[in-house]
N, C-alpha and C positions, 0 to 999 in steps of 0.2 A: 414871783421867783426871786431869790436873793442873788444879786450880781456878785462876782468875785471880789470887787472892791469893797463891798459892804461888810464883809466878815472882819472882825478884829483879830481873831485867832486863825492862823494859817492852817492848823489842823482841822478846824471846823470847815474851812473852805475845801480842804482835801476830802473830808468825809462826804461832802455833797457830790463829789465827782467820782466816788468809788463805783466801779462797774463790774468787777470780776465776780464770778459765781463762787461764793464760799459757803453756800448753803448745805454742802455735802457734809456728812458726819464721818470724818476720816481720822483715824488714830494718828496718822502721820502729822496732821495739823496740830492735834492735841499735844503730841510729843514736843513739837517745836514751841508751842505756847507755854508748856511747863518749863522749858529751858529758859525762855525769855523771862518768865515770871520769877524764876529762881536766880536770875542774873541781872537785877536792876542796874548794877553799876555799868554794865555793858551798854544798856539802853541810854543811861544818863550820859555817858561819854559820846555815843553816836549822835544823839539828838542835840547835845551841846555843840558839836561841830556842825551839825546840819543847819543850825541857826544862820550860818553864813551863806549857804548854798540853796536851801530848800525852796525859797520863794521863786528863784529863777527857774528851777526845774519844774515846779508846779505850773508856772505861767507858760512854759514851753509845752508841757503836756496838754494844758487846756486849749492852747492855740491850734493843736493838731487833733483835738477831740479824742485823745487817748485816755485810758483808765488812769486815775490819779494814784492808784495803788503802786503804779510803776515808779512814782517818786520815792518809794520806799526801797527800791532795789539797791541803792548804795548802802543802805543799812546792812543788807545781806552780803553785798560784794566787798565792802571796804570799811564798814562802820563809819562812813563819811570821813575817812582819813585820806586826803588827796595824795599822800606820799606812800600809801600802802603798796606793797610789792610782794608778789607771790613767787613760788618756785618755778611757775610756768612763765615768768617774766612779765606777768600782767601788772599794770600799775594804774593809778588814778581812782577817782570815785567810782568809775564804771568798770575798772579792771580790764582794760583792753590789752590783749597780747600784741606784740609788734605787728604781726601780719594783718590782723583784723583792723588794727588802728590805721595802718597804711591804706588798707582797702577802703576805708571810710574817710580818707582825706586828712588823717592826723599826722602831720609831719613830725619826724624825730631826728634830731641832729645834736651836735655838740652843745649848742646853746639852749635848745628848746625841745620839749616833748609834748606834743599836742594831746597825748593821752591823759595828761594831767591838767590841760587847759580846761577850766571850769565851763566856759561857754562852748568851746569847740567840742569837747568830749561829750557834753550833754547833747549837743546837736547830733553828733555821730551815733551815740547810743540810741537815741530816739529814731534816727533813720534806720538803724539796724533792726530794732524791735519792730518797727512798722513793716519793714521788708519781710521779716520772718512771719508776722501776722498775716500778710498777704499770701505768702507761700503756703501757709498751712490753713488756708480757707477760713480766715477770721477766727481761728482758735487761739486765744491769748495764752492759755496755759501751755500749749505746744510751742508757741513763740518764745515764752519765757524759758522753757526747758531748753530750747535750741540755743538761746542766748548763753546758756551755761555750758552745754556740751557740744554745740555745733549742729548746723542743720543736717549734715550728712547722717549722723547717728539717728536723728528723729526720722528722717526720710526712710532709712532702712527699717527701723522698728515699725513704722506705719505700714510699709509695704509687706513686712512679715505678717502682721496681724490681719491685714486686708486679705492676703492670700489664704490665711487660715480661717477666715470668716469670723474673726474676733473683733471686738470694738477697737476703734483707733483713737480713743480719747487718751489724755495723759495718764489717767489712773490705771489703764489696762495695757500700757506699753511696757516692753522690756527696756529698761534704761539703766545707765550706770548709777551706782549707789549714791554718789554725790548729787546727781541730778534728781533722783527720787526724793531726796531731802530738800533740794533747792526750792522747788515750787511750793511745797508746804511751808517753808520758811517765810516766803513772801506772803502767802495767804494768812499765816499766823500773825505776821506783822500787821497786816491789814485789819484783822480782827482786834488786835490789841489796841491799835490807834483808834479804831471805831468806838471801843468801849473799854478803856484801860482799867476802870474801877472794877469791872467784872472779873478781872484777873489780879486784883489786889495791888494794882500799880497806879502811879500818877505821872502824867507827862506834862511838863511845864509848857505853857502856851508859847508859841512863836508869833511875834507880831506880823500881821499880814501887810507887810511893807517891804520893798526891796532893801536888801542890806548893802548892795554894792551898785556902783555905776561904772560903765565902761568909758574910759577917758583916753582920747588920742594923745600920743606922745610925739608924733611927727618923725620919729627916728629912734636910733638906739639911745638908751639912757641907763646910767648906773642905778641899780635898784637901791643902793644906800642913799643916793641923792634923791631918788624919787620919794623914798620914805620921809626923808628930812623935809622936803618942800610940801609934802602932804600933811605933815604933822602927825605921822603915825610911826610905829616901830618897824624895823626891818622884818621882824617875825610876823607882824600883822600883814605886811605887804606880801611876803612869800606865801602865807596861807591863802590869800586870794589869787596869787599868780604863781602857783606851784609848777607851771610848765617851764618857767625859766630857772635853770639850775646852776647858773653862773653868777658873776658879779654884776652883770648887766643884761639887758634884753638882747634878743637876737638882732644882729645888724641888718638882716634881710626881712625883719618883721616876724610876727605881727607888731604894728606900731600902735599898740594900745595897752593900757593897764586896767585892772579892776581895782577900784578904790572904794572904801566906805562912802556912802552917799554924802555924808556931811564933810568929807575931806576932798571931794571932787573939785569944787569950785576954787578953793584955795590952791590946790595943786595946779590947776590950769593957769591961774593968775601968776604964780611963781614961775611956772615953766617958761612963760613968754619972756621973762627977764633974764634968763640964763644964756650964756654963750655955749657954743658946741663943746668946748673943753670942760666947762662947768657941768654940762649935762652928763658927761661921761665920768666926771670925777677925776679928771686927768691931772696928774702931778708930774714933776720932773725928777729924773734919776741921772746921776753922773756916772758914766761908764768907768769901771775900774779895770785894772790889769787882770786878765784871765776871764773877763766876762764874755759871754756869747749871747746871741739872741735867745737861745734855748734856756740858758741859765737865768737870764733876767726874767724871762716869761715864767719860769718855775718859781722864782722868788716872789713874783706878784700874783701868783695863782691864776695865770692866764696862759695863752698859747703864743708860740713864735709868730703865728700869723697875725695875731692882734698887735704885737709889738711892731711888726713890719708895716701893718696898715697905718697905725698911729703915727709912724715916723717916715712913711714912704720909703721903706727899705726893701725893695723887691729882691735884692741880692747884696753880697758883699759882707765884710766883717765890720765889727764895731771898732771905733777908734777911742782909745783911752782919753778921758776928760770931756768927751762929747756929752751933751745933755740929750737924754731920751724922754719922750712923752710916754708915760706909763699909767695904767689904771691905779688909782689909790688903793692900797691894800685894805680889803674889807673882810671882816670875819663873818662867815656865812653861818646861818643856823645849822645845827647838826644834821637835820633831815635833808637839807639841801646839799650838804657835803656828801652825804651817802648817795643821793640821787646822781650827783656828778661822777662819783667814783664808779658807780655801775656803768655809766656811759663810757668813761675812760677805759674800763676793763674790757668792754665789748669792742671798742675801737682798736685796742692794742692786740686783741686776739683774732682779728679778722684774717680770713684767707685772702690773698691778693688775687686780682684778675688783671688782665693785660689790656691796655688800650694803645692805639696808634697815634703818634705825635703828628699834628697838623701844622701847616705853615703858621708861624707866629706864636706857637705854644712855648711857654716856659714852665719850669718846675713850679714856679709861684702860681701861674695861672691855672695849671692842672690841679695843684693842691687846693686852690680856692674853689674850683668847680666841684671837687670831690669831697669838700668839707674836711680836708686833712691838714695837718701841720706840715709846712714845707720841709722842715728838717726830717720829719719821719718819712716823708715821700722820698727825699734824697737818699736817706739811709737804706730804705728798701731796695734802692736801685744801685747801691754802691757809688753814689755821686755826692758832690757838695751842692748846697742849695744854689750857688751862683753858677753852676755848670751850664753851658749851652746845650740845647737839644737840636737834633736834626730831623727834618720832615721824614716820616716813615719809621722813625725809631719806635721800639716797643718799650712801654713803661708800665711797671707794676703799680697798681693802686689798691687801696683797701676795699674789700667788699664784704657783704653780710655773711654771717656764719662763723661764730666764735669757735676756735679750735685750740686756743692756748691753754696752758695749765699752770703757769707760774702765778705766784700770789704775792701781793704787796699789802702792807698795812698802813693805815692812817688813824691817828688818834683824834677823836672829836669829844667835845664836852656837851652833854645833853642836860637841859634844865627841866626838872620834873614839873609836870603840869598837874592841875587838879584832876583827880580821877585816874591818874597813871598807876600802873602796877609794874613790878619788876618783870612779870611774865609778858605783859603787853609791850614793854620797852624791848625786851629780848626778841619778840616777834617782829617788831618794827625794823630792828637792825640785823635780823637773820642771825642771831647768836643764841646762846643758852643762858638760862638763869644762873647756873653756877659760874659761868664766865663773868657776868656782870658782878656777881658777889665777890669773885676773886680780884677783878680789876679795881674794885672800890673798897676792899677790906670790910665788907658787910658781914653781919653775923649769920648764923645758920638759919635764922627765921627773919629775913631782911624786911625792914619797914622803911619806906621812903616817904618824904613829905614834899609838898609843893615848894618850888624854888630850890630844892636840893640839886647840886651839880654831880652828874655821874660821868665817869670817864668810860668811853666806849672805843673798842678797837674795830675799825671798819676794815674788812678784808676785801681787796680788789683781786679778781681773777683775771689774769692777763695772759 
């Protein structure tokens, strides 16, 4: 028997671990196969991105004894685009919605969204799939269907069929239209990977070796600095670490980065030689008349909390001519800007809830505990950031549940990559093809090329 390490092609290793029953002759599977066969560009883009992540996913599935066809679910869910975002607010390779992500331990805050963390989201997705498999008595097709539409719908449909004396397998249940197509999509993908030539396709091999290594950072680090000392581009770093959607990693962790295997050692060596300020890419800014903590934070694409923490400014105003430690201004990739804008929109639209002030609390400490900007917290309560609190006082803080309707815009520049289409870019940024055409003065039949710069208007709902 061939061990996993003996395969040279990762797809060959996967084929040896396929377990799902696809022997049924179903028109639904054939329909999905025809679509894949007629859209080779889609597969090329998906598997081109999968090159970075697939080895890790396959290894994790094997360690759990799960069917290796499940490694293809991100093709169906996100086309292996870690920044993919749906109208249901699902994101990441595995398309977790906020609630399910939290349920499976994926933290989501201003700095970090665990639903896009390659390692953590894969762990959570496999935990969820295994739980569904156990709930539905070992039926993987029902588990996969429940991953798409939720276990409650599957439970109700199974109960209806059982009460009527009908079969309770996937093919005989009443299910939403999307779910009826979802399972056939995965089974079709499995057939295609098993024998692509049978469908007139060719899938380029993926080397059966890890693409990335997980490297400790020991604390917060500027992602621009991290890329520089690893010898890779910021775009490459964010593709492996899409959970971080700001200029630096989260100050409360996780304290690791994923790096290409051949960059890990040099990163670790360089990391040990940098001071704390160098790790954060901190520079100095001289306060000018009219500056506030909020205006300085906005100028450097950060928050008032960050400025206060870097300068030990729990309260009080700035003094003209003082030098402030600030994060060096770094241009973020367009997809990262969009991910951050979505978070900012949700934060500003939250309905407040009320908490009781305890002895020793300050606006600054409450803001920090609730992952808020202290200026925003003060404004919500008609106060100044330096105002004192009294024990027993009631303070409004932001809570989940967006209800705002205002909109703001931010312009980003997107660099066209190999295989991109105008329609695909429009889907990524939740806009329309005509809008991209108008923003960039493209013709009625737009053609784009690798390296071309496109101007995109990102809309934030607040």
